[in-house]
C-alpha positions in Angstrom: -8.5 60.9 49.6 -6.4 62.8 52.1 -4.0 60.1 52.8 -0.5 60.1 51.3 0.0 58.7 47.9 2.8 56.4 49.1 0.7 55.1 51.8 -2.2 54.3 49.5 -0.1 52.8 46.7 2.8 51.4 48.8 2.4 47.8 47.6 2.5 48.5 43.9 5.8 49.2 42.1 7.3 50.2 45.4 11.0 50.0 45.4 11.1 48.8 49.1 9.1 45.9 47.8 11.4 45.0 45.1 14.2 44.8 47.7 12.2 42.7 49.9 11.3 40.4 46.9 15.2 40.3 46.2 15.8 39.3 49.7 13.2 36.4 49.4 14.8 35.0 46.3 18.2 35.2 47.8 17.2 33.4 51.1 15.3 30.7 48.9 18.2 30.3 46.5 20.3 29.0 49.5 18.0 25.9 49.5 18.0 23.1 47.3 15.2 22.9 44.7 12.7 20.7 46.7 13.2 23.1 49.6 13.1 26.2 47.4 9.6 24.9 46.2 8.2 24.8 49.8 9.5 28.2 50.7 6.6 30.7 50.7 9.2 33.4 48.6 9.4 30.9 45.9 6.9 31.4 42.9 6.2 27.5 42.6 5.0 27.3 46.3 3.0 30.8 45.8 1.2 29.1 42.8 0.6 25.9 44.6 -1.1 28.1 47.4 -3.1 29.8 44.5 -4.8 26.4 43.8 -6.6 26.4 47.2 -7.2 30.2 47.0 -9.4 29.5 43.7 -11.0 26.7 44.8 -12.0 28.6 48.0 -15.1 30.1 46.5 -16.1 27.2 44.3 -18.7 25.8 46.5 -20.4 29.5 46.8 -20.6 29.8 43.2 -21.8 26.5 42.6 -24.8 26.7 45.0 -25.4 30.3 44.3 -27.1 29.4 40.9 -28.9 26.3 42.1 -32.1 28.2 41.8 -31.5 29.3 38.1 -30.5 25.8 37.1 -33.8 24.4 38.7 -35.9 27.4 38.0 -38.7 25.3 36.4 -38.5 22.8 39.0 -38.6 25.2 42.0 -41.6 27.0 40.5 -43.7 23.8 39.9 -42.9 22.1 43.3 -43.1 25.1 45.5 -46.1 26.5 43.4 -44.8 30.1 42.9 -44.5 32.7 40.1 -41.4 34.3 38.7 -41.6 37.2 41.2 -41.6 34.9 44.3 -38.9 32.8 42.7 -36.7 35.9 42.5 -36.8 36.3 46.0 -34.3 33.5 46.5 -31.7 35.6 44.8 -32.9 38.9 46.7 -32.6 37.1 50.1 -29.2 36.2 49.3 -28.1 39.7 48.5 -29.8 41.5 51.3 -27.5 40.8 54.3 -24.6 41.5 52.1 -25.7 45.1 51.8 -24.5 45.8 55.4 -22.7 42.5 56.4 -20.4 42.5 53.5 -18.7 45.8 54.5 -18.2 44.4 58.0 -17.2 41.1 56.8 -14.2 43.0 55.1 -13.7 45.1 58.5 -13.8 41.9 60.5 -11.1 40.4 58.1 -9.1 43.4 58.8 -9.5 44.0 62.5 -11.0 41.0 64.3 -10.9 37.7 62.8 -7.9 37.9 60.2 -8.1 36.6 57.1 -7.5 32.9 58.1 -10.1 32.5 60.7 -12.3 34.9 58.7 -12.2 32.5 55.6 -13.0 29.4 57.8 -15.9 31.2 59.4 -17.5 32.4 56.2 -17.0 29.1 54.3 -18.8 27.4 57.2 -21.8 29.9 57.3 -22.0 29.1 53.6 -22.4 25.4 54.3 -25.1 26.0 57.1 -27.0 28.3 54.6 -27.1 25.5 51.6 -28.3 23.0 54.2 -31.1 25.4 55.3 -32.1 25.6 51.7 -32.3 22.0 51.2 -34.2 21.5 54.2 -36.8 24.1 53.1 -37.4 22.3 49.9 -37.4 18.7 51.7 -40.2 20.1 54.0 -42.2 22.1 51.3 -41.6 25.5 53.4 -40.5 28.2 51.0 -39.7 30.6 53.6 -37.2 28.1 55.2 -35.6 28.0 51.8 -35.6 32.0 51.7 -33.9 31.7 55.3 -31.2 29.4 53.9 -30.4 31.8 51.0 -30.3 34.6 53.7 -27.6 32.6 55.7 -25.9 31.6 52.6 -25.6 35.2 51.6 -24.2 36.3 54.9 -21.1 34.1 54.1 -20.9 34.2 50.2 -19.7 37.7 49.4 -17.7 37.9 52.7 -15.9 34.8 51.7 -15.3 36.5 48.4 -13.8 39.4 50.3 -11.5 37.2 52.0 -10.6 35.5 48.7 -9.7 38.8 47.3 -7.6 39.8 50.5 -5.7 36.5 50.3 -5.0 37.4 46.6 -3.3 40.6 47.3 -1.5 39.2 50.3 0.4 36.8 48.3 0.6 38.3 44.8 1.6 41.9 44.0 1.8 44.2 41.0 2.0 42.5 37.7 0.7 39.1 38.9 -2.5 40.6 40.6 -4.6 40.7 37.4 -3.6 37.3 36.2 -4.5 36.2 39.8 -7.9 37.6 39.8 -8.5 35.9 36.3 -7.8 32.7 37.6 -10.1 33.1 40.7 -12.7 33.9 38.5 -11.9 31.3 36.3 -12.4 28.6 38.9 -15.2 30.3 40.6 -17.3 30.3 37.1 -16.3 26.7 36.5 -18.4 26.1 39.6 -21.1 28.1 38.0 -20.9 26.4 35.0 -20.8 23.1 36.7 -24.2 23.9 38.5 -26.0 24.5 35.2 -24.6 21.3 33.6 -25.0 19.0 36.5 -28.1 20.0 38.9 -30.7 19.0 36.3 -28.8 15.8 35.8 -28.9 15.1 39.7 -32.5 16.2 39.9 -33.3 13.5 37.2 -31.4 10.8 39.0 -32.9 11.6 42.3 -36.2 11.2 40.4 -35.7 7.5 40.5 -36.0 7.3 44.2 -38.0 10.2 45.2 -40.5 12.8 43.8 -42.1 16.1 44.4 -40.7 18.6 46.9 -38.4 15.7 48.6 -36.8 15.0 45.3 -35.9 18.9 45.3 -34.6 18.7 48.7 -32.3 15.7 48.0 -30.8 17.5 45.0 -29.8 20.6 46.8 -28.4 18.6 49.7 -26.1 16.8 47.3 -25.1 20.3 46.0 -24.0 21.2 49.7 -20.8 18.6 49.1 -19.4 21.7 47.0 -19.5 23.7 50.1 -17.9 21.3 52.3 -14.9 21.1 49.7 -14.6 24.9 49.9 -14.6 24.9 53.8 -11.6 22.1 53.5 -9.7 24.8 51.3 -10.2 27.4 53.8 -8.6 25.1 56.4 -5.7 24.4 54.0 -5.1 27.9 53.2 -4.9 28.9 56.8 -2.3 26.4 57.5 0.0 27.7 54.4 -0.7 31.3 55.4 0.4 30.8 58.9 3.3 28.8 57.9 4.3 31.5 55.4 4.2 34.1 58.1 6.4 32.0 60.5 9.2 31.3 57.9 9.3 34.5 56.6 9.6 36.0 60.1 12.5 33.6 60.9 14.1 34.7 57.7 14.1 38.0 59.0 11.7 39.4 56.6 10.1 41.7 59.1 6.9 43.4 57.3 6.6 46.9 57.7 4.3 48.1 60.6 0.8 48.7 58.9 -1.5 51.6 59.7 -4.5 50.9 61.9 -7.8 50.6 59.8 -10.6 52.6 61.0 -14.3 52.0 59.3 -14.4 56.1 59.1 -11.5 55.5 56.7 -14.3 55.0 54.1 -15.1 58.5 54.3 -11.7 59.2 53.1 -11.7 56.9 50.1 -11.1 58.6 46.8 -14.0 59.7 44.5 -12.3 57.1 41.9 -13.1 54.3 44.4 -16.8 55.3 44.5 -17.0 55.6 40.7 -15.5 52.0 40.3 -18.1 50.6 42.8 -20.9 52.4 40.8 -19.6 50.8 37.5 -19.5 47.6 39.4 -23.0 47.5 40.4 -24.6 49.0 37.4 -22.7 46.5 35.1 -23.2 43.3 37.2 -26.8 43.9 37.7 -27.2 43.2 34.0 -25.5 39.9 34.4 -26.5 38.0 37.6 -30.4 38.9 37.3 -30.4 37.8 33.8 -28.9 34.5 34.4 -31.0 33.7 37.4 -34.2 34.3 35.1 -32.5 33.2 31.8 -33.7 29.6 31.5 -37.3 30.3 31.1 -36.5 33.2 28.7 -34.6 31.0 26.4 -37.3 28.3 26.6 -40.0 30.7 25.7 -38.3 32.9 23.1 -36.4 30.1 21.2 -39.0 27.2 21.9 -36.1 25.0 23.3 -35.9 22.3 26.2 -34.8 23.3 29.7 -31.5 21.2 29.1 -30.6 23.4 26.2 -31.7 26.5 27.8 -29.5 25.9 30.9 -26.9 25.3 28.6 -27.2 28.9 26.9 -27.7 30.3 30.5 -24.4 29.0 31.5 -22.4 29.9 28.4 -21.2 33.3 29.9 -19.6 31.0 33.0 -18.0 28.8 30.4 -16.5 31.6 28.4 -15.2 33.4 31.6 -13.8 29.9 33.0 -11.3 29.8 30.0 -11.0 33.6 28.8 -10.3 34.8 32.2 -6.9 33.8 33.0 -5.9 34.9 29.3 -7.5 38.1 29.5 -6.2 38.8 33.0 -2.7 38.1 31.7 -3.3 40.5 28.7 -4.6 43.2 31.2 -1.3 42.7 33.0 0.7 43.3 30.0 -1.0 46.2 28.4 -2.5 48.0 31.6 -5.0 50.7 30.4 -7.6 49.2 32.6 -10.4 51.9 32.0 -10.2 51.3 28.2 -10.7 47.5 28.9 -13.8 48.3 31.1 -15.3 50.5 28.5 -14.8 47.8 25.7 -16.4 45.4 28.3 -19.3 47.3 28.8 -19.9 47.9 25.1 -19.6 44.4 24.2 -22.1 43.5 26.8 -24.6 46.1 25.5 -24.2 44.6 22.2 -25.1 41.1 23.6 -28.2 42.3 25.4 -29.3 44.2 22.5 -29.0 41.0 20.4 -31.2 39.2 22.7 -33.8 41.9 22.7 -34.3 42.9 19.5 -33.2 40.0 17.2 -33.5 36.3 16.7 -29.7 35.6 16.2 -28.8 32.4 17.5 -28.7 32.8 21.6 -25.2 31.0 21.5 -23.7 34.0 19.7 -25.2 36.6 22.1 -24.0 34.5 25.0 -20.5 33.8 23.9 -20.4 37.8 23.4 -21.7 38.5 26.9 -19.1 35.9 28.4 -16.4 37.7 26.6 -17.4 41.3 27.9 -18.1 39.8 31.3 -14.6 38.2 31.6 -13.0 41.3 30.5 -14.6 43.4 32.9 -13.9 41.3 35.9 -10.2 41.1 34.9 -9.8 45.0 34.4 -12.2 46.3 37.3 -11.4 44.7 40.5 -7.7 45.1 40.4 -8.2 48.8 40.0 -9.3 49.1 43.5 -5.8 48.0 44.5 -4.6 50.9 42.6 -6.5 53.7 44.6 -6.6 52.0 48.2 -4.2 51.2 50.9 -3.1 47.9 51.1 -4.2 47.6 54.9 -7.7 49.0 53.9 -8.3 46.6 50.9 -10.4 44.3 53.2 -12.8 47.2 53.9 -12.6 48.4 50.3 -13.7 45.4 48.7 -16.3 44.8 51.3 -17.9 48.1 50.3 -17.7 47.0 46.8 -19.5 43.7 47.4 -22.0 45.7 49.5 -22.9 48.1 47.0 -23.0 45.3 44.4 -25.4 43.2 46.6 -27.6 46.3 47.2 -28.2 46.7 43.3 -28.8 42.9 43.0 -31.3 42.6 45.8 -33.4 45.6 44.3 -32.8 44.6 40.6 -33.4 41.0 40.8 -36.8 42.0 42.6 -37.6 44.3 39.9 -36.6 41.8 37.2 -39.2 39.3 38.5 -41.9 41.9 38.7 -41.1 43.1 35.2 -41.2 39.7 33.7 -44.4 38.7 35.2 -46.0 42.0 34.3 -44.6 43.1 31.0 -42.4 40.3 29.7 -38.6 39.6 29.0 -38.1 42.3 26.2 -39.0 45.2 28.9 -36.4 43.4 31.1 -33.9 43.6 28.2 -34.5 47.0 27.7 -34.1 47.9 31.4 -30.8 46.1 31.2 -29.8 48.2 28.5 -30.5 51.4 30.3 -28.4 50.3 33.1 -25.3 49.4 30.8 -25.6 53.1 29.3 -25.5 54.5 32.8 -22.4 52.2 33.4 -20.7 53.9 30.3 -21.4 57.5 31.5 -19.9 56.8 35.0 -17.0 55.6 33.3 -16.6 58.7 31.3 -16.8 60.5 34.6 -14.1 58.1 36.3 -11.7 58.8 33.3 -12.0 62.6 33.4 -11.5 62.5 37.3 -8.3 60.3 37.1 -6.8 62.4 34.2 -7.4 65.4 36.3 -5.9 64.1 39.6 -3.4 61.5 38.7 -2.7 62.2 35.0 -4.7 59.0 34.0 -2.7 56.5 36.3 -5.5 54.1 35.9 -5.3 54.1 32.2 -1.5 53.9 31.9 0.6 51.1 30.4 2.6 49.0 33.2 5.8 50.9 32.2 4.2 54.2 32.4 2.5 53.2 35.7 5.9 52.2 37.1 7.5 55.6 36.2 4.5 57.3 37.7 4.9 55.5 41.0 8.7 56.0 41.2 8.3 59.5 40.8 5.5 59.6 43.6 7.7 57.6 46.0 10.9 59.4 45.2 12.2 61.6 48.1 12.2 65.3 47.3 14.8 67.6 48.4 13.6 71.0 48.7 15.6 73.9 47.5 16.1 77.1 49.4 14.6 79.1 46.7 11.1 79.9 47.3 9.9 79.6 43.7 11.7 76.1 43.6 10.1 75.0 47.0 6.7 76.1 45.6 7.3 74.0 42.6 8.4 70.8 44.3 5.4 71.3 46.7 3.1 71.5 44.0 4.5 68.5 42.4 4.2 66.4 45.3 0.6 67.5 46.0 -0.3 66.5 42.4 
């Protein structure tokens, strides 16, 4: 990317940020303990806000996999095959191939993070209501329309959540925060697989057929209302923090204006990270979307047990993500962690495809790999993109991811209908191998351009940033000037 290193990484290990944080702590220390806890500069207050930040996406993740938890019921009541069923996931992803990018841009330039989060959370609620209405009226196209509306807000809300995270937390806390966000989000996915069938069975006491399905999906919309409430609470605390920090004379630096065309200047490393993201995640979400019937058919088990195995990946990530996030914070070396995660997931898909090892073992393995990758991959974006462009960058990441998901989930449904689940697993294994190859290219590119910054330990990275940001005094000697300029360019 053409922009200066100091601009693109100014919020990470920046000495000015350290001085600002020291000022924040000094001003906060002037208050008594209760007042200090309520001050935005205090760690306790930031962690309190983090609670609402994590639950901002709970409803979205709970309702996203509603079709997966009720796969058998939807196929039966709506009289469709697996290929048609997969459209419910594809229609969710299609709008985000474009709108997710603009969602990040709107957060950066138009709505702002506060209003943007509220708008996108409201859109998610509306989409889920249409989804339930389609089932209630026995109109599958209305269900698809609801998933389309749901998708308009879903990934854009994730962009807002990520932008909130990098606004409130810096440097060494960031991996941990991403891990906690993933943990709560996946708790929503786990709760979906654990509860939706129970709700469906309970509604069966009062209604049957497609109306029973509609009422079940309507109850699930309650989680979207909860997330919308979190968006309002976050907006209040974020506005309050801006006001108090301004009153404390903690004036933020003037940020560079963001232009959509800046995406053309993003580093090659960012685009490689985006490709790794899409080739990896398309082996996870389409599998869980269609996994319930896979487990029922291959292992001859009940739907309740199949849903449990399908949710294991989310159960593991719920508890493992915070721990792994802290571990990545302490060790750094993100590219090594991503490589380990991809290989672990490759092994788990291999077990499901070619062995009859208990599915619990394979899914626990996949859950560990998924958790490691999420904690190590997403924070890498914040290392290579300017802070004021992170909304746009995360929007592009989500856009590329959803383009892959929209295509792969349709392909997955076709493969299952025509060739079976084993062929689908071979397809996933091929994509994971491609992810490993792209990661190798990223490793080589990063070593050539930054000396391996993405794979440095925290201490090495701190020294690297200090060296990059330290003012350079040019000597009068022409050879010295050339050497110093060459060092700055590198």
